[in-house]
MIDOSE-1310 file (N, C-alpha, C; in nm, 2 decimals, decimal comma, always signed):
residues 215
mkck	-15,72/+3,79/+2,02/-15,65/+3,70/+1,93/-15,53/+3,75/+1,90; -15,51/+3,88/+1,86/-15,39/+3,94/+1,81/-15,30/+3,96/+1,91; -15,34/+3,98/+2,04/-15,28/+3,98/+2,17/-15,20/+3,86/+2,22; -15,27/+3,74/+2,20/-15,23/+3,62/+2,24/-15,11/+3,57/+2,14
vlic	-15,12/+3,60/+2,01/-15,02/+3,58/+1,90/-14,89/+3,67/+1,95; -14,89/+3,78/+1,97/-14,80/+3,87/+2,02/-14,72/+3,82/+2,14; -14,80/+3,78/+2,24/-14,75/+3,72/+2,35/-14,68/+3,60/+2,31; -14,71/+3,52/+2,23/-14,65/+3,39/+2,19/-14,53/+3,42/+2,13
llsl	-14,53/+3,52/+2,04/-14,39/+3,57/+1,98/-14,29/+3,62/+2,05; -14,34/+3,70/+2,16/-14,24/+3,75/+2,26/-14,18/+3,63/+2,34; -14,25/+3,55/+2,37/-14,23/+3,42/+2,45/-14,12/+3,36/+2,37; -14,14/+3,32/+2,25/-14,03/+3,27/+2,18/-13,92/+3,34/+2,17
vscl	-13,93/+3,45/+2,13/-13,78/+3,54/+2,13/-13,71/+3,52/+2,25; -13,78/+3,55/+2,37/-13,73/+3,54/+2,50/-13,65/+3,41/+2,50; -13,73/+3,29/+2,47/-13,66/+3,16/+2,49/-13,53/+3,14/+2,42; -13,52/+3,18/+2,28/-13,43/+3,17/+2,21/-13,31/+3,27/+2,25
star	-13,34/+3,38/+2,30/-13,24/+3,47/+2,37/-13,16/+3,40/+2,48; -13,27/+3,34/+2,56/-13,21/+3,27/+2,67/-13,11/+3,14/+2,64; -13,15/+3,07/+2,54/-13,07/+2,96/+2,48/-12,95/+3,01/+2,43; -12,95/+3,12/+2,37/-12,82/+3,18/+2,31/-12,73/+3,23/+2,41
eret	-12,77/+3,30/+2,53/-12,69/+3,34/+2,61/-12,62/+3,21/+2,69; -12,70/+3,11/+2,70/-12,63/+2,98/+2,78/-12,54/+2,93/+2,70; -12,56/+2,91/+2,55/-12,46/+2,87/+2,46/-12,34/+2,96/+2,46; -12,33/+3,09/+2,47/-12,24/+3,17/+2,46/-12,18/+3,22/+2,59
ggnt	-12,23/+3,18/+2,70/-12,19/+3,20/+2,83/-12,22/+3,33/+2,87; -12,32/+3,39/+2,81/-12,36/+3,53/+2,85/-12,32/+3,63/+2,74; -12,22/+3,59/+2,66/-12,15/+3,65/+2,54/-12,21/+3,66/+2,42; -12,26/+3,77/+2,36/-12,35/+3,77/+2,25/-12,25/+3,76/+2,12
asvr	-12,12/+3,75/+2,13/-12,04/+3,74/+2,02/-12,05/+3,59/+1,98; -11,99/+3,58/+1,87/-11,98/+3,45/+1,80/-11,93/+3,34/+1,88; -11,99/+3,22/+1,88/-11,94/+3,11/+1,96/-11,82/+3,06/+1,92; -11,78/+3,06/+1,81/-11,64/+3,01/+1,75/-11,55/+3,10/+1,76
dwpr	-11,44/+3,10/+1,82/-11,34/+3,17/+1,84/-11,23/+3,16/+1,75; -11,25/+3,09/+1,63/-11,16/+3,07/+1,51/-11,25/+3,09/+1,40; -11,17/+3,13/+1,30/-11,25/+3,13/+1,15/-11,30/+3,02/+1,09; -11,39/+3,01/+1,01/-11,42/+2,87/+0,96/-11,34/+2,87/+0,83
ftfg	-11,32/+2,96/+0,74/-11,23/+2,97/+0,63/-11,09/+3,03/+0,64; -10,99/+2,96/+0,59/-10,86/+3,01/+0,58/-10,79/+3,03/+0,48; -10,70/+3,14/+0,47/-10,63/+3,16/+0,34/-10,47/+3,21/+0,38; -10,36/+3,19/+0,31/-10,25/+3,24/+0,33/-10,12/+3,22/+0,23
aets	-10,01/+3,23/+0,28/-9,90/+3,23/+0,19/-9,79/+3,16/+0,28; -9,69/+3,09/+0,19/-9,59/+3,00/+0,26/-9,47/+3,00/+0,18; -9,36/+3,04/+0,24/-9,23/+3,02/+0,16/-9,14/+2,91/+0,23; -9,07/+2,83/+0,16/-8,98/+2,73/+0,21/-8,86/+2,71/+0,15
yvlt	-8,76/+2,69/+0,22/-8,62/+2,65/+0,18/-8,63/+2,50/+0,16; -8,58/+2,46/+0,04/-8,59/+2,32/+0,01/-8,43/+2,25/-0,03; -8,40/+2,17/+0,08/-8,28/+2,12/+0,05/-8,29/+1,96/+0,02; -8,28/+1,95/-0,14/-8,26/+1,82/-0,20/-8,15/+1,74/-0,17
fmny	-8,15/+1,61/-0,12/-8,03/+1,54/-0,09/-8,03/+1,40/-0,16; -8,13/+1,37/-0,23/-8,16/+1,22/-0,28/-8,22/+1,23/-0,41; -8,19/+1,16/-0,51/-8,22/+1,15/-0,65/-8,21/+1,03/-0,71; -8,31/+0,97/-0,75/-8,31/+0,84/-0,83/-8,38/+0,87/-0,97
shfn	-8,30/+0,85/-1,08/-8,35/+0,89/-1,20/-8,34/+0,76/-1,31; -8,42/+0,76/-1,42/-8,45/+0,67/-1,50/-8,47/+0,73/-1,64; -8,38/+0,70/-1,74/-8,39/+0,76/-1,87/-8,38/+0,64/-1,95; -8,46/+0,65/-2,06/-8,45/+0,56/-2,18/-8,48/+0,65/-2,31
fisa	-8,36/+0,65/-2,39/-8,37/+0,73/-2,53/-8,30/+0,69/-2,63; -8,31/+0,73/-2,74/-8,24/+0,69/-2,85/-8,11/+0,79/-2,86; -7,99/+0,74/-2,87/-7,88/+0,82/-2,86/-7,87/+0,91/-3,00; -7,77/+0,99/-3,01/-7,74/+1,06/-3,11/-7,68/+0,97/-3,23
dgdr	-7,61/+0,86/-3,19/-7,57/+0,76/-3,27/-7,67/+0,67/-3,32; -7,77/+0,68/-3,26/-7,90/+0,58/-3,31/-7,91/+0,47/-3,22; -7,84/+0,47/-3,11/-7,84/+0,33/-3,02/-7,95/+0,36/-2,91; -8,00/+0,26/-2,85/-8,10/+0,25/-2,75/-8,02/+0,25/-2,62
rder	-8,06/+0,37/-2,55/-8,00/+0,37/-2,42/-8,10/+0,36/-2,28; -8,06/+0,29/-2,20/-8,14/+0,28/-2,06/-8,06/+0,31/-1,94; -8,08/+0,42/-1,89/-7,98/+0,46/-1,76/-8,05/+0,49/-1,63; -8,00/+0,43/-1,55/-8,06/+0,43/-1,41/-7,96/+0,47/-1,31
yttf	-7,98/+0,57/-1,22/-7,86/+0,60/-1,10/-7,93/+0,68/-1,00; -7,87/+0,65/-0,89/-7,90/+0,71/-0,76/-7,79/+0,81/-0,72; -7,81/+0,93/-0,68/-7,71/+1,02/-0,62/-7,74/+1,07/-0,50; -7,68/+1,12/-0,42/-7,69/+1,18/-0,28/-7,64/+1,32/-0,27
nvfn	-7,64/+1,40/-0,40/-7,60/+1,53/-0,39/-7,68/+1,64/-0,34; -7,63/+1,72/-0,26/-7,71/+1,82/-0,20/-7,73/+1,95/-0,30; -7,85/+2,00/-0,29/-7,89/+2,09/-0,39/-8,00/+2,19/-0,33; -7,96/+2,32/-0,34/-8,05/+2,42/-0,27/-8,17/+2,47/-0,35
ngqi	-8,28/+2,49/-0,30/-8,41/+2,55/-0,38/-8,49/+2,63/-0,30; -8,61/+2,65/-0,35/-8,70/+2,73/-0,27/-8,84/+2,71/-0,33; -8,94/+2,75/-0,26/-9,07/+2,72/-0,29/-9,16/+2,83/-0,24; -9,26/+2,86/-0,31/-9,36/+2,97/-0,29/-9,50/+2,91/-0,30
lvha	-9,59/+2,91/-0,18/-9,74/+2,84/-0,19/-9,82/+2,94/-0,15; -9,95/+2,94/-0,21/-10,05/+2,99/-0,14/-10,16/+2,89/-0,12; -10,27/+2,92/-0,02/-10,36/+2,82/+0,01/-10,50/+2,88/+0,05; -10,60/+2,80/+0,04/-10,73/+2,81/+0,08/-10,78/+2,68/+0,14
ginv	-10,85/+2,72/+0,27/-10,89/+2,60/+0,34/-11,01/+2,62/+0,42; -11,04/+2,52/+0,51/-11,15/+2,53/+0,59/-11,10/+2,45/+0,72; -11,14/+2,51/+0,85/-11,12/+2,46/+0,98/-11,24/+2,39/+1,00; -11,19/+2,25/+1,01/-11,31/+2,15/+1,03/-11,34/+2,14/+1,17
sknv	-11,24/+2,19/+1,26/-11,29/+2,19/+1,39/-11,17/+2,29/+1,45; -11,15/+2,29/+1,59/-11,05/+2,36/+1,64/-10,91/+2,30/+1,61; -10,91/+2,18/+1,58/-10,76/+2,11/+1,59/-10,75/+2,05/+1,44; -10,84/+2,05/+1,34/-10,82/+2,01/+1,20/-10,85/+2,11/+1,11
nlav	-10,75/+2,12/+1,01/-10,76/+2,21/+0,89/-10,74/+2,14/+0,76; -10,83/+2,14/+0,67/-10,78/+2,09/+0,52/-10,80/+2,20/+0,42; -10,69/+2,21/+0,36/-10,65/+2,31/+0,25/-10,59/+2,28/+0,12; -10,63/+2,33/+0,02/-10,57/+2,33/-0,12/-10,45/+2,41/-0,13
ytgy	-10,34/+2,36/-0,16/-10,21/+2,44/-0,17/-10,19/+2,46/-0,33; -10,11/+2,57/-0,38/-10,04/+2,56/-0,51/-9,95/+2,68/-0,51; -9,87/+2,69/-0,61/-9,78/+2,78/-0,63/-9,65/+2,74/-0,73; -9,54/+2,77/-0,69/-9,42/+2,75/-0,78/-9,29/+2,72/-0,70
ggvy	-9,22/+2,63/-0,74/-9,10/+2,58/-0,66/-9,00/+2,51/-0,72; -8,87/+2,51/-0,69/-8,77/+2,43/-0,75/-8,77/+2,31/-0,68; -8,73/+2,20/-0,76/-8,71/+2,05/-0,73/-8,58/+2,02/-0,73; -8,49/+2,02/-0,84/-8,36/+2,01/-0,85/-8,30/+2,11/-0,94
keer	-8,17/+2,09/-0,99/-8,09/+2,16/-1,10/-8,20/+2,16/-1,24; -8,23/+2,30/-1,25/-8,31/+2,31/-1,38/-8,46/+2,25/-1,37; -8,49/+2,21/-1,25/-8,62/+2,14/-1,24/-8,71/+2,22/-1,15; -8,84/+2,24/-1,21/-8,93/+2,33/-1,15/-9,08/+2,26/-1,15
mipl	-9,15/+2,29/-1,09/-9,29/+2,25/-1,08/-9,39/+2,33/-1,02; -9,51/+2,32/-1,06/-9,64/+2,39/-1,02/-9,72/+2,29/-0,95; -9,72/+2,27/-0,81/-9,80/+2,19/-0,73/-9,93/+2,20/-0,72; -10,02/+2,12/-0,69/-10,16/+2,12/-0,67/-10,17/+2,02/-0,57
slra	-10,20/+2,04/-0,43/-10,19/+1,95/-0,33/-10,31/+1,98/-0,22; -10,36/+1,86/-0,17/-10,45/+1,88/-0,05/-10,36/+1,83/+0,07; -10,37/+1,95/+0,18/-10,29/+1,93/+0,30/-10,40/+1,92/+0,43; -10,37/+1,82/+0,51/-10,45/+1,80/+0,65/-10,33/+1,84/+0,76
twla	-10,40/+1,94/+0,85/-10,31/+1,99/+0,94/-10,38/+1,96/+1,07; -10,31/+1,90/+1,18/-10,36/+1,88/+1,31/-10,30/+1,97/+1,41; -10,37/+2,04/+1,49/-10,29/+2,13/+1,58/-10,33/+2,09/+1,73; -10,24/+2,09/+1,81/-10,27/+2,05/+1,95/-10,33/+2,17/+2,04
gddp	-10,39/+2,11/+2,15/-10,45/+2,22/+2,21/-10,61/+2,24/+2,21; -10,68/+2,32/+2,28/-10,81/+2,34/+2,28/-10,83/+2,48/+2,25; -10,75/+2,57/+2,26/-10,77/+2,71/+2,25/-10,69/+2,78/+2,12; -10,77/+2,79/+2,01/-10,70/+2,85/+1,89/-10,62/+2,98/+1,89
aknr	-10,67/+3,06/+2,02/-10,62/+3,20/+2,02/-10,48/+3,18/+2,10; -10,43/+3,04/+2,14/-10,30/+3,03/+2,20/-10,20/+2,99/+2,09; -10,06/+3,00/+2,13/-9,97/+2,93/+2,04/-9,97/+2,77/+2,07; -9,97/+2,71/+1,94/-9,97/+2,56/+1,95/-9,88/+2,48/+1,84
wlvf	-9,84/+2,37/+1,89/-9,77/+2,26/+1,79/-9,87/+2,21/+1,70; -9,80/+2,16/+1,57/-9,89/+2,11/+1,46/-9,82/+2,00/+1,39; -9,87/+1,94/+1,34/-9,82/+1,83/+1,23/-9,91/+1,83/+1,11; -9,85/+1,80/+0,99/-9,92/+1,80/+0,86/-9,89/+1,69/+0,78
csag	-9,97/+1,67/+0,67/-9,93/+1,58/+0,56/-10,00/+1,62/+0,44; -9,93/+1,62/+0,33/-10,00/+1,65/+0,19/-9,96/+1,57/+0,09; -10,05/+1,56/+0,00/-10,02/+1,49/-0,14/-10,09/+1,55/-0,26; -10,04/+1,53/-0,37/-10,10/+1,59/-0,49/-10,03/+1,60/-0,61
tgfn	-10,07/+1,64/-0,72/-9,99/+1,65/-0,83/-9,93/+1,78/-0,89; -9,88/+1,78/-0,99/-9,81/+1,90/-1,04/-9,78/+1,91/-1,17; -9,74/+2,00/-1,23/-9,69/+2,04/-1,37/-9,55/+2,04/-1,37; -9,48/+1,96/-1,43/-9,32/+1,97/-1,44/-9,28/+1,98/-1,57
dfdk	-9,33/+1,87/-1,65/-9,29/+1,89/-1,81/-9,39/+1,96/-1,89; -9,33/+2,11/-1,89/-9,41/+2,21/-1,95/-9,45/+2,20/-2,10; -9,34/+2,13/-2,18/-9,38/+2,08/-2,29/-9,50/+1,97/-2,32; -9,51/+1,92/-2,22/-9,66/+1,80/-2,21/-9,70/+1,84/-2,10
pskl	-9,82/+1,92/-2,09/-9,89/+1,96/-1,98/-9,99/+1,83/-1,91; -10,01/+1,74/-2,00/-10,08/+1,61/-1,97/-9,99/+1,53/-1,90; -9,88/+1,54/-1,89/-9,76/+1,44/-1,84/-9,75/+1,50/-1,69; -9,82/+1,45/-1,58/-9,84/+1,52/-1,47/-9,71/+1,45/-1,38
saea	-9,67/+1,54/-1,28/-9,57/+1,49/-1,18/-9,66/+1,48/-1,05; -9,57/+1,45/-0,92/-9,65/+1,43/-0,80/-9,57/+1,48/-0,69; -9,61/+1,50/-0,58/-9,55/+1,53/-0,46/-9,61/+1,50/-0,34; -9,54/+1,48/-0,24/-9,59/+1,44/-0,09/-9,52/+1,50/+0,01
rigg	-9,57/+1,54/+0,11/-9,49/+1,60/+0,24/-9,54/+1,56/+0,37; -9,45/+1,55/+0,47/-9,51/+1,50/+0,60/-9,40/+1,59/+0,69; -9,47/+1,65/+0,80/-9,37/+1,74/+0,89/-9,47/+1,80/+0,99; -9,41/+1,90/+1,07/-9,47/+1,97/+1,17/-9,42/+2,11/+1,21
gyri	-9,45/+2,15/+1,30/-9,41/+2,29/+1,34/-9,48/+2,36/+1,43; -9,46/+2,48/+1,45/-9,52/+2,55/+1,58/-9,59/+2,69/+1,54; -9,72/+2,69/+1,57/-9,80/+2,82/+1,55/-9,78/+2,92/+1,65; -9,77/+3,06/+1,60/-9,78/+3,17/+1,69/-9,90/+3,25/+1,66
slnr	-9,99/+3,25/+1,75/-10,11/+3,33/+1,73/-10,09/+3,47/+1,75; -10,10/+3,55/+1,64/-10,08/+3,70/+1,65/-10,22/+3,76/+1,69; -10,34/+3,71/+1,65/-10,46/+3,76/+1,69/-10,57/+3,64/+1,65; -10,70/+3,68/+1,67/-10,79/+3,58/+1,66/-10,78/+3,52/+1,51
vakl	-10,74/+3,59/+1,41/-10,74/+3,56/+1,26/-10,60/+3,52/+1,22; -10,51/+3,60/+1,25/-10,36/+3,60/+1,19/-10,29/+3,50/+1,27; -10,23/+3,42/+1,20/-10,13/+3,31/+1,26/-9,99/+3,31/+1,17; -9,89/+3,28/+1,25/-9,76/+3,26/+1,20/-9,71/+3,12/+1,23
dfla	-9,67/+3,04/+1,13/-9,62/+2,91/+1,13/-9,49/+2,90/+1,09; -9,41/+2,83/+1,19/-9,28/+2,78/+1,16/-9,28/+2,62/+1,13; -9,24/+2,59/+0,99/-9,26/+2,45/+0,97/-9,13/+2,38/+0,91; -9,12/+2,25/+0,93/-9,03/+2,16/+0,89/-9,08/+2,04/+0,85
gfqe	-9,02/+1,97/+0,74/-9,07/+1,85/+0,69/-8,98/+1,78/+0,59; -9,04/+1,68/+0,55/-8,97/+1,59/+0,44/-9,06/+1,57/+0,32; -9,00/+1,60/+0,20/-9,06/+1,62/+0,09/-9,03/+1,50/-0,01; -9,13/+1,44/-0,08/-9,09/+1,35/-0,18/-9,15/+1,38/-0,31
tyth	-9,08/+1,39/-0,43/-9,12/+1,45/-0,55/-9,10/+1,36/-0,65; -9,19/+1,33/-0,74/-9,18/+1,26/-0,86/-9,19/+1,36/-0,97; -9,10/+1,36/-1,08/-9,09/+1,45/-1,18/-9,05/+1,39/-1,31; -9,06/+1,47/-1,43/-9,01/+1,42/-1,56/-8,89/+1,52/-1,62
play	-8,76/+1,50/-1,55/-8,65/+1,58/-1,59/-8,61/+1,57/-1,71; -8,53/+1,68/-1,77/-8,47/+1,67/-1,90/-8,36/+1,56/-1,88; -8,34/+1,47/-2,00/-8,23/+1,38/-2,00/-8,10/+1,43/-2,07; -8,01/+1,42/-2,00/-7,87/+1,49/-2,06/-7,79/+1,36/-2,12
esda	-7,74/+1,38/-2,24/-7,66/+1,30/-2,32/-7,51/+1,35/-2,32; -7,44/+1,28/-2,24/-7,30/+1,32/-2,21/-7,22/+1,32/-2,34; -7,24/+1,21/-2,41/-7,14/+1,18/-2,53/-7,18/+1,31/-2,64; -7,31/+1,35/-2,65/-7,34/+1,47/-2,75/-7,33/+1,61/-2,66
gdyv	-7,31/+1,61/-2,54/-7,28/+1,72/-2,45/-7,43/+1,81/-2,46; -7,53/+1,75/-2,48/-7,66/+1,83/-2,49/-7,77/+1,74/-2,42; -7,87/+1,82/-2,41/-8,01/+1,74/-2,36/-8,07/+1,67/-2,48; -8,14/+1,56/-2,44/-8,21/+1,45/-2,55/-8,33/+1,54/-2,59
paer	-8,33/+1,56/-2,73/-8,47/+1,62/-2,78/-8,58/+1,52/-2,74; -8,72/+1,58/-2,76/-8,83/+1,51/-2,71/-8,85/+1,39/-2,82; -8,81/+1,40/-2,94/-8,84/+1,32/-3,03/-8,77/+1,18/-3,02; -8,64/+1,20/-2,94/-8,58/+1,07/-2,91/-8,58/+1,02/-2,79
lrrn	-8,66/+1,09/-2,69/-8,67/+1,05/-2,54/-8,81/+0,96/-2,54; -8,80/+0,85/-2,47/-8,88/+0,74/-2,45/-8,92/+0,75/-2,30; -8,85/+0,77/-2,22/-8,88/+0,77/-2,08/-8,78/+0,86/-1,99; -8,84/+0,95/-1,91/-8,76/+1,05/-1,83/-8,85/+1,06/-1,69
eawf	-8,79/+0,99/-1,59/-8,85/+0,97/-1,45/-8,75/+1,02/-1,34; -8,78/+1,07/-1,24/-8,70/+1,09/-1,12/-8,77/+1,12/-1,01; -8,72/+1,05/-0,90/-8,77/+1,06/-0,75/-8,67/+1,15/-0,67; -8,70/+1,26/-0,59/-8,62/+1,35/-0,53/-8,67/+1,34/-0,38
galt	-8,59/+1,34/-0,29/-8,61/+1,34/-0,15/-8,55/+1,47/-0,09; -8,63/+1,55/-0,02/-8,60/+1,69/+0,04/-8,62/+1,70/+0,17; -8,55/+1,79/+0,24/-8,59/+1,87/+0,37/-8,64/+2,00/+0,34; -8,75/+2,03/+0,40/-8,80/+2,15/+0,38/-8,82/+2,23/+0,53
fgla	-8,79/+2,37/+0,52/-8,78/+2,45/+0,63/-8,86/+2,58/+0,59; -8,98/+2,60/+0,64/-9,06/+2,70/+0,58/-9,13/+2,81/+0,68; -9,18/+2,94/+0,63/-9,24/+3,02/+0,72/-9,39/+3,05/+0,65; -9,50/+3,04/+0,73/-9,62/+3,05/+0,65/-9,70/+3,18/+0,73
lvf	-9,77/+3,26/+0,67/-9,87/+3,34/+0,74/-10,01/+3,31/+0,70; -10,09/+3,28/+0,81/-10,21/+3,22/+0,77/-10,33/+3,31/+0,83; -10,43/+3,32/+0,75/-10,56/+3,41/+0,81/-10,67/+3,33/+0,83
């Protein structure tokens, strides 16, 4: 009886080994030639070129003011992000991004967004083109943490495969940001204090050029 059980166990192990070899093509290494989870860091140059703002406040003289304007002034800024994600397949990655970045003059934001990335080609070990889109929220009005901002980005780039795990991405995209900037009262020559401010909203459009290291 024990001999029969042993023979059955050996047969089962042999079958599993044969199936494994067929699955890997005779290679006992991992079937997946790309890591399941990813993390990394990204730095970007942000070229803001469009700004639509809406302010409503009580002036220093006691009058109610409602100001709206659109400008196309160029402003330079930067952004640093880190991410943690998962490779859904050889071509799709989903990741959560956060960090710190400039939006406009004296405007900063801590974003928290979800990014979906699609990579061309069937071999993750080779260099590949990519496209991505992301959307999320962020903290801009640090005096009122509950007053959230928002940002979205779409773009593409090229990924250089350094080895099985490490990748270097060159990225370019368009970013749209909604924030709560400080309202400036030109007559008083100062920013409007919070107790006299009723509305402070702004939409910014920017081009981004980045470099990312992904593991």
